[in-house]
Structures are given as structure tokens and as C-alpha cells.
N, C-alpha and C positions, 0 to 999 in steps of 0.2 A: 372580759377582763375588767370588770368594774372596780372602782377604787373604794367602794364602800367597805369600811373597816369591819362592820358587823358581820360580813359574809365570810370573814376568815375563821369564824367559829362553826361553820357547817361541819357535820360529821364526815369522817373519811370513809369512802366505800370502795374506791379504786385508786391505783397509782396516779391516774390523771387527776382525780379530785384532790389528792394530797399535793401534787405539784401546783394545782390551781390555788390551794390554800396558802402554800408557801409564797407564790407569786403575789397574791392579794395582800398578804401580811406585809410584804416588802413594799408594795405599792403605797401602803398607808404611811410609810416612813418618809418624812421630809428630811432634806439635807440639814445637818445640824450646824453648819457654818464652818466646821473644821472636820478633817478626816477622822480623827479619833472619836469625835462626838457622833458622827454618822455611823461608824462601825459599832460604837456602844449602843446606839439605838437599835440596830439590827440584831445584835446578840441578845439584848433584853427581850425583844419580841420573840425571837426563836425560843428562848428558854421558857417564856411564859406560855407560848402557844403550841409547842411541839414536844413537850416532855413525854406524853403518852405515845404519840405517833412515831417519833424518832429516838426517844430515850435521851434527849438532850437535858442535862442536869445543870450545867454551868460551864465555866471555862475561863480562859485567860487570853489577853490581847498583848502581843509583843510588837515592839517597834524597832526597826533597824537603826542601830547607832554605831557607825563605823563598821567594825567586823563582828559585832555581837548584836543579839536581839535582847532588848530590855523589856522585861515584864512590866507593863505600864498600867494595866487595868484588869480586874477580874469581874465576873458576873455570875449570877445564879448561886450555886452552892459552893463555888470555889473559895478557898481560903485567901483572904487579902494579905496575910502575913508574908507571902512570898513576893509581893510587889517590890520592884527594884532589883530583883535578881537578873543576872545576865547570862545568856546562853550563846556559846560560840556559833558563828554562822556555819562552820563545818560540822556541827553536830549531826549525827545520822538522820534523826527525825526531821531536822530543818532542811537538810539537803534533799531529802525525799519529797517534802512538800513543795520546795522550790522547783524541783525537776518536773513534777506532775501537776502541781496546782492544788492537789487534794490527796490526803492519805488517811486511812483508818488503821490504827495499830493497837496492839496490846502493850501495856506498860512493861510486861516481862519479856518483850522481844529481845533477842540476844544482842542486837546492835545498840540498844539503849543503855544508859547509865542508871542503874537502880537508885544510887544515892542522889543523883541530880533530880530524877523524877520524884523521889520522895520529898525533897526540899521544895520542889515546885508544887507539890500537892496533887499530881496527876492521879486520876483514878484508874481502875483496872483496865478500862478501854477508853480510847480517845480518838477523835477525828480532827484533822487540822487542814485549814485552807490558807493560801497566800493571796493577798489582795494588794491593790495599789502598786502593781509592778514589783511585788515582793518587799515593799517597804513595811508592810504590816503582816503579821501572822495571827490567825485566830485558832486557838485550840479548844475544842468542845469536849467536855467530859460526857461520856455516853454510857447509859445503862445497857449492858449487853442483853438483858432479858426483854427489851422493848424494841419493837420495830425490826425491819430487815436491813441488812447491810446494803443491799441494792437501793432501797428507798432512801437510806441515809446518804449514800454517795450521790445519788441523783439530786436530792434536795439541796445538799450542801454545794453541789456544782451550780445549781440555780442561785443560791445565796451568793456564791463567789462572783458569778457573772453580774448579779444585780448590784452588788456593792461597787464593783468596778464601773458599772454603767452609771450609777449615780455620781461617782467621782469624776467621770468623764463628760457629764451632761453639758457643762458649759462649753467644752471644746466642740461639741457637735452643733451647737446653735449656729455657728458661722457657716455651716454647709447645709442649712435648711433648704435653701433654694435648689441646691443640687438634688436633694432628696425629692423635692416636688417634680423635678424634671425626670428623675429615675422612675418614680411611680407612674407618671404620665406615659412614659415610654413602654412600660411592661404590661399595663392593663390592655386587654384586646380592644382594637379600634372598630372591628366589625365582626359580625357573627357568621360562622361558616354554614354552608348548606351541605348536608349529608343525607342522602336517601330521603326517607319520609319523616325526618326529624325536624321539629320546630324548636329552636334554641334561643334563649335570651338570658342575660345576666346583668347585674349592676352592683356597684359597691359604693358605700357612703361612709367616709371616715369620720371619726369623732373629733379629730383635730385637722390641722391643715394637711397633714399627710397621715396615712394610717398603716396598720399592719395586716390588713386583709388583702387577699390576692386571689384572683381566679383567671383561668386561661383556657383556651381551646388550642390544642396542638395537633396539627395535621400529621398523620403518619403515612397513610396510603390513601388512594381514592375510596377504599372500602372501610377504613376505620380511622378514628382520631382519639386523642386523649383529652379528658376533662380533668381539671385540677381546681381545688379550692383549698386555701391555706389561711391560717390565722396565727401570726406571730404574737407572742404574749405582749401585753401592754399595747400602747399605741403611740402615735407621734413619731418623731425622728428615729429613735432606735429600732422600732418595729419596722418602719419603712425601709431602713437599710438592711434589716434581716430579710425582708421580702425579696430584695434584690438578689440575695444569695440563693433563695428558693428558686426564683425565676431562672437564674443562670445555671444552677445545678440541674434543674429539670431539662432545660434545653440541651445541655451537654449530654445528659444520660440518655434521653429519648432519641436524639439524633444518632446516637451510636448503637441503636437497636437493642438496648438493654430491656429486659422484661420489667413489668411494673414493680414487682417486689424487689428486684435487684436495684432498680432506679431509686426506690425509696431508701434502701439501705445505704447506697452511695451518698444520697442527699443528706441522710442523717449524719454521716461522717463529716460532710462539709460543714453542716450547722454546728456540730460539736467542736470543730476546730476554729470556727469563725471568731475573729477578735471582736466583731461587732455584734455577737450573739445577744439577743434581748431576752435571754433565759431559755425559752423553748418555742417550738412551732408545732401546731397540730395541722395535719394535712390529709386530704382525701384525693387519691389519684385513681382514675378509671380509664380503661381502654374500651371504647364502644365501637362495635362493628355495625355495619348497616343492616345486618340480620337481626340486631337487637341483643346479641350476646354482649355481656358486660363482665370484664375482669377488673377487679379493683383491689386497692389496699387502703385501709383506714388507719392512719398513724395518729391515734389519740384524738381524732376529730369528733365533733358532735355528729351523731349518726344521720347521714343522708337517708332518704327513704324513696321507695317507689310506690306511688299510688296506682295500683292496678285498676284496669278498666272495670273490674267487678267490685271495686270498693275496698279490697284487701290492701293493707299497708305492710310493706316489707322493709325492715331496717337493714342497712348495710354496715355491719359492725366488724367484719373480719379484718385483721391487720396486726397491730401491735401498739407499742407505746409512742408517746409524742417524740418528735425529732429533737435531738440536741443533748439531753442529759447523759445518755449512755452511748459511748462511741461504737459499741459492738451490738447494738440492738438488731434483732432479726424480725422479719415481717411475713405474715401469711397472706396468700391471695384469697379473695372471695369471688364468688361467681353468682351472677343474676341474669335475668332475661327481661328485657324491655319489650313487651309484646304490644301489638297494635292497640292504641287507646290508652296506654300507660303513660304516667308522668313521673320523671325522675327529678327530685328536688335536692339541691345542695345548698347549704346555708352555713353561716357562722353563728356563734353563740351570742353575738351582739343582737341578733333578732330574737331568739328564744328566751334570752335572759334580760331582755328589755323590761323595765319596771313600769307599772301603771302609775300615773301621776298622782293618784289619790291614795290607793290602798297598798301600794308597793308590790302587788302581785306580779309574777313574771308572765310574759306573753306565752311562753311554753310551746312545746312541740305539738301537743294535741290541738291547740288553737290554730297553729300554722297548718296542720294537716286538714283540719275542717275548712279553713279558708281556701286552700288549694282545691279541695274536693268541690266546694261550692261554686268555684269559678273554672272548673276543669274544661268546660267547653270553649273557653276563650283562648286566643293566641298566647304563646309563652310570654311575649313582651308585656301583655296586659296583666297576666298573672303576677309577674314581677312587680309591675307598677302598683297593683292592688295590694300586695303584701306590704310594700314599703309605706303606702298610704295608711294602711291599718295600723302598722307599728308606730308610725308618727302620731296618729290620733291617740293611740294607747298611752304613749309616753308623754304627749303634749309638751315636747321639748323642741327648741329651735334646731339643736344639733343632737345627735345620738350620744348616749353616755359611753358607748363602745362602738368600735367599727362594725358596720353591718354589710353583709354581702349575701346575695341570693343568685342562684343559677337554676333555671328551669329547662328541662328537656322533655318535649312532648313527642310521642310517636303517633302518627296519624292513625285514626281508627281503621279497622279493616273495611274494605269496600263491601257494600251491601248489594 
């Protein structure tokens, strides 16, 4: 989750990469000193960067004044002639967006007033979000021929949460110490021993507290769960979101939910969370001492198994990132950790780390080669070696993004 503005221009290839671009665009926006200025900055960025992906053409910003919403600002292709118009709070579209936080509607919907919409300059299709506890509404004019409704809804949910997060940032600083204590309490203090597995992990935040998380969760003497997660952004908001991940996982897994069901329940928790820092990618796996692995990848960078014969297997089955969509569903994946194999879980703070001179990314191929070269070492030494290599690569005192790595080695077969 780098804050480099230029990376918001990367081409879109998957829903996750679209959400990453939305997040990085918003990360580049600084607080403007007042609420309206901050909202105006966000809408200008969205119009400039997501016309093709989401069909956003322009729109209007409304501010609550008594029992009416005053049209105070327009952006993009919207007509400024309607500025100053007032819309009653009980108007159907406004009540809908206040109830749910986000709506996507057609201008000819039967509950809307055609005359009012014409005076406002609303286009054929629009999407609206409520921010700042409903004090402001943002209506986006949308080209129906561009992008999907699901991507539009998920992306604007991220925008809504991001704006609210920026506006609340000052309130959070007073509880920074609490966040440090929370993070310290949820990261594992010791590594479990299961069968012939050698396990090690470490996490290094970009700020005082971070949004990366990993854990080992005992289920029975014959199996345990591995999890790695990455809350978007870093610092306090991401650390608070990680707390929700930790609590949701512990609640779900102790109630004997299967991995896919656990992830779906966790997604609902993140979606409802008032402290959501936009979205969370997560990889959850149940590992048996026989080597059987059942997993769900919720929009996370793909962990891999380096098999003893040198083959690399990517673990990609699952679904979208947690948070944007309340009803997301997830598929299970299956793999086998055979004797001599190495399972590697990581966050994109490692693979997207930039070289200090040429800006090249560290990349998954370099990570795979590094693990293969040191495959004969204990898991803890492989973890240390990777972090040392990444640090030299970036030549930074602190990482630009939170970095986490977990290595699970299965002992080679007896000869």
C-alpha cells in the first residue's frame, strides 16, 4: 500500500488491482484544512482517474443545512448553474443514501422527481454516498456503458470509508498508545510445534503500528490454522482494523466454522466495522500434520509452496478482498505440503518494496529464488534472510509499507 502517486496510473487487470488503485489515489490526497475542501480533492481525483474504469464523469456535493441539503459544489462535467439549489432531506434518493450509505440509481426511477433531477442536471445514471455522518452527500454522474455496477459500488464504498477516515484522523491520534497495546497483544508470542513442521514468522510495520497481521491458531492436536492479513494503508486505522480481523477469526474458528464460512463471516464483520480502513486482504489455511492444506485466499497476494523438486505452486483459490461487498462468497483451495516442501506466506510490503536506485520492485520471483537458495536452513533463518535482503534492496531505515513473512517447512523424508 505505497503512497506513491504515480502508481495510481497502473492498468487495471483484476477487481483487486482496481481497489488498490482507488486506495492509492486516496492515499495521495492530503487533508485540505476543511471538510468541503477534502471532499472536493477526493472527487476531483476520482473523476480524473476513474472515468474509464468506473464511468465517473462528474457530480455534485451537497451539505446539510437544517432540514435540506444545499448543493454547494460541482465537479467534472456537472453544470455549475445548479449551485445553491436545495433538496429536502426526506427526498427519496436522499433517504435511500442515508439509510445505506451508498445507492446507485437511474434518473427515471419512479420514486424520483423528474423536474427536480432535470434542474439539478443529473445524468441518466448516478451513484451517491453519504459522508461525515450524513452532513455531506456526494452524487456521481456515471456512464452506464463503462465499468460494472459491482466494481462501482465496491469502489465508492472504499471512497466513502476513506473520506470518513481522513475526517476522523485527528480523533484517532489520542488512542495511538491503545493501538500499540492491541497490536502487541494479537501478534503471536511463540511458535507452535506440530508434527514435523518447522514454523517461523515476523512482521515489521512501516509506522509505529501497522496493518499487517499473522497468527497460528490451534484447532486440534492434529491440525492448526495459519493466517496472514493486510489491512489497506498502515498506521493507526489499519492497526484498529487488524483487531477486528483477529477477533473475528478467533470467534469463528473456536465455533468450528469451516475456513470458507469463517472468511465469509469475517467479511461481514469488516464490512460493518465503523473503523474499517477501506479493505483487508487475507489468506487463511488449515494445515493437518499429514500435510493436507485447505485454504481460502481473500484477495491476498498469492502464497506459494516451494516443492522439494523445485516446482512452485501458487495458492490463489478464494475470492475478493474483505470489506467492500457484504455478501461476498469464497471458494476453498486444496494443496499438499509434502516432505521437504516449504510454504511461504507474505504481504505485498515485501514483493512491492522498491529498489533504492532504480525503483524496481523486489517481486515474487526474487522472493522465490531467495527461499529456494536457502531452503536447507531452518524456517527462522529463512525469515531473517528475506528481511535482510529486502532491507538491503530498499536501503531504508524503515519500510515504505508494512512487511510480514511466515515460513512453514516440512522435514524431508527420512533416507
